[in-house]
N, C-alpha and C positions, 0 to 999 in steps of 0.2 A: 373200558379205560383205554387211554393212549399212554403207554409206558415210555419213558425216556432214560436212556443210559448215556450219561455224558457228564463231565465235570461242570460244576455250577459256574465256573469262570467263563465257559463258552457262551453262556446265555441262551443255550438251546432249550432247556427245560422251561425257562421264563417265557420265551417267545412262543412255545407250544401252548402254555397255559393262557397267555394273553390272546392268542388266535382262537382258541376254543371259546373263550369268553366273548370275543368279538363275534364269532359265528352265532352264538346264542342271541346276542343282542340284535343281530340282523334277521332273527326269526328263522334260521335254518332248522328245519324240524329234526334232522338227525343229530344235530349238535346238542339238543336238549339233554340227551342221555350220556353225553361224553364227559369224562372227567380225565385229569391227567395225574399220573403218579411218576415220580422220578427217583433216580438213585445214581450215585457216582460209581465209576468202576473201582475195583479193589486195587490194593498195592501190587498184587501179582495175579496171574491168570487164574489160579484156584479160587482166589477170593472173588474175582470178577465173575467166574462161573456161578458161584453161589448167589451173587447179587442178581445176575441174569435169571437164575431160577426163581428167586423170590419175586421178581417182576413179573415173570410168565405165569407164576402161581395165581396172580390176580386176573388172569384170563384177559389180556389186552387184545384190542381189535387191531392195534398198530404199535409197533416198537420202532422208536426213533433212536438211532445210535449216533454217537459223536465221531470225532475224527481219528481215534485210535484204531489202527487197522487190526491189531490182534483181538481187541475187544469186539470189534465189528464182526470179525470172522466168527468168533465164538457165539456172539448173539444171533447171527444169521443162521448158524447151523442148528442151534436149539430152537429158535423161532420156527424154523422150516418143519421140524418135527411136530409142532403143534399147530401148523397152518396159520401162523401169524405173519402178516405183511411187515416188512422191514423197510424203513426209509432212512436216508442220511443226507444232511445238507453238505457233506464234504468228502465222504469216502469216495475215492476214484479208482484206485488199483492197489493191489491186484483185484480184478473183478472175480467174484465168487459164483460158480456155476452149478446149476442143477437142471433137471428137466423143467421145473417150474421157475417162473420168475418170482422169487420171494422177496425181492427188495429193489429199491430205486434210489438213486442219488442224483442231486441237482448239479453236481460238478461233472465236467466232461471227462471221459477217459483220455489217456495220455496223447494219442495221436491226433484226435480232433482238437484237443487243447493246443497242441503245437501248431496246427493249421490256423486256429483262431488267433494265436499270437502273431503269426506271419501276416494275416489279414490286417490286424491292428497296426503292425509295423509299416505295411505298405500303404495303408489309409492315411498314416502320418507322414508319408513321403519319405520314410527313412530309406537311404540307398545302401547303407552298410550296417552290419551287425557283428557282435560277438556273443556267443552263447556260453553261459556258465553252467556246467552240469556236475553230476556226481558219477564218477566213472564206474563205481560199484553198483549203480542203481539201473536196473532194466527199465523202470518207470521213467526216470529222467532221460535215459537214452531214447526211448520212444518218443517222448515230447520233443526233445532237441532235434532228433532226426526229422520229425514231421515238419518242425519249423523250418529247418534248413532246406528241405526238399521243396517246400512251397515258396520260400523266400527267394531262393536262387533261381527257381524255375520262372519266377516273375521278374527276373533281372536284377535282384538284390545281390550284393557281395558279402560273402561271409569271410571275415577276417580270421577268426580263430575260434576254437572250442577250448575253454579253460576249465580245469578241475577245481571245484570250490575248496577242496582241502588244500590244494597248492596255493590258492589265493589267500586262505586263512593263515598259512604259515609264512607268507611273505609280508613285506612292509611297503610295497609300492605296486602300482599297476604294471604288469609285465610287458604290455605292448606299447611300442612308440606310436604306431598309427592309431588315430582316435576314430572309433566308429560312431555312427549316428545314434546307436542304441545298444544297450546291453540286455540280453534276454536271459532271465533267470528261470531254468527249468529243473527243479529239483523235487524231492518228495516233500510231503506235508510237514514232516518232523523237522525238516532242515530249511524250510522256506524262510522263516524269520531270521535265523542266524546267517543264512547265505546272503540274503538281501542286505543286512547290516554290513557284512564283510565287503560286498561290492561297494556300498556306499562309502565306506571308510577309505577305499582306494580309487574311487571313480566318481566324478561329480556331474555326470551327464544323465540322460534319461535311462530308466530301467523299465523293462517290461517283464511281468511276472505272470505265471498261470494262476488259475483259481484254486490252487492247492491250499492256500491260506487266505481266506477271503477278506480279512480285515487289515491287510498289509497297507492298502491304499490310504487308510486313515492314520498312518503313522507319520507325523510331521517331520521326524528326524530323518526319514528316508527320502525326503525331497521329491524329486520328479519321478515318482514311481507309479506305474499304472497296472492294476490288476485286470487283465482281460477276463471277463465273465460271460456267461451265456444267458443270464437272465436280464432282460432289458428293464432294469429297474430305473426309477426316476432319481434315486439317491445312491448312497453307498450300498454295495452288496456285502453284507455281513452274514455270519452264521445265523444270526436272529432273523434276518430278512429271508434267507433261504428257508429256514425252518417254517416260517409263516407260510410261504409259498407251498411247501410240501403238505402242511396241515390242511390248507385250503384246497389243494388238489385232491387229497384224501377224502375231504368232506364232500366235494363235488361229486366225485366218483361214487362214494357210498350212497349219497342222496339219490343219484340217478338210478343206481342199481337196487336200491331198497334193501341192502344187505351189507354185512361187515365180513362176508365170506372172503377170504384172502384170494382164492382162485378167481372168483368172479370180479373182484376189484382189480387183479392184475389184467384181466381181459379188458376191463374198462380203461385202464391206464394205456395199455397197448394200442387200443383202437381210437383213441382221442388224439387228434393231431395238434390241437392247440388248447391251452388252458389260459383263461384270463384270470389272473390273481390281482389282489389289491396292490401288490408291489411290482407287477410287470407281467408281461406275456411270456408264457413258457411254450415254446414251439418245438415239436418233435421233428428234428432233421437228422436222420440216421443216428438216433440215440445220442445226439450231442448234448441234449439238456437233461434227459432222465435216463440214467444208465443202469441196467440190471445188475444187481448184486446177486451173483449165482454161487452155487455151492456144489461141489462134487460129492458123490455119496460117500467117498472115503474120508470126507472132512478136510481134504487138501485143497488149498487155494490153486486156481488155475488162471493164468493170465489171458485176458480177452483182447489184448492189444493187437 
């Protein structure tokens, strides 16, 4: 079984099921034995732990987790105890560490994501920028700083760094100087609300990280671009990223002739490029597939 722990609204479970069906129809031998079971996280951590336990009791060969960091940490910890590989289309940080690489995410960690945002801004010939961050967030700080360092070193001008909470409390854009682009680098949980806050006060281009992959499809947000790492031909959504993950998992398992988590980790680590139906995933200093690691104490550790 492939087990999925994610709210149904994310479309992650549905994408996993469709991908397994597609792999079967393509005659991939290892896919013939695969099925998908899914469940939603509980209303609190204790209930979520019970849900994870029920999923792991079905002896899955892969556990796909959604975007909730607390649920992902709990799932990674319990899956590691049973040598089950974990993947996520969206979890970026905190990265969870252990001696073994027990999980992989298709979203970039914060510093590489910030650099990617800078590259996108420079490629669009933006000369000036404002960054919107969350002052309480180490993750947002790492992404914003990486953007600023790369953008300024390449000749760009950074006008200001604004706190998203201050923006939300105001009724007008606080700067008189107009920048070419506003860069939104906040945590996943704040990505949608912060983008809406910016759009309500600012009518120019916005660049966002891949913390929330479906932002680019929201017409109300106007000229908003989500910089992503997967070179897809269309929108990069959670469903698209999930499909890529399952295809990568299937390819590695097919080559290794096993579902052993340790051997699959080696296969993922040693493959430089994966060709998937939705785009090419290239490993460049872990910018595409990021280990989700776990300390023995069960405490999260930043890999930024």
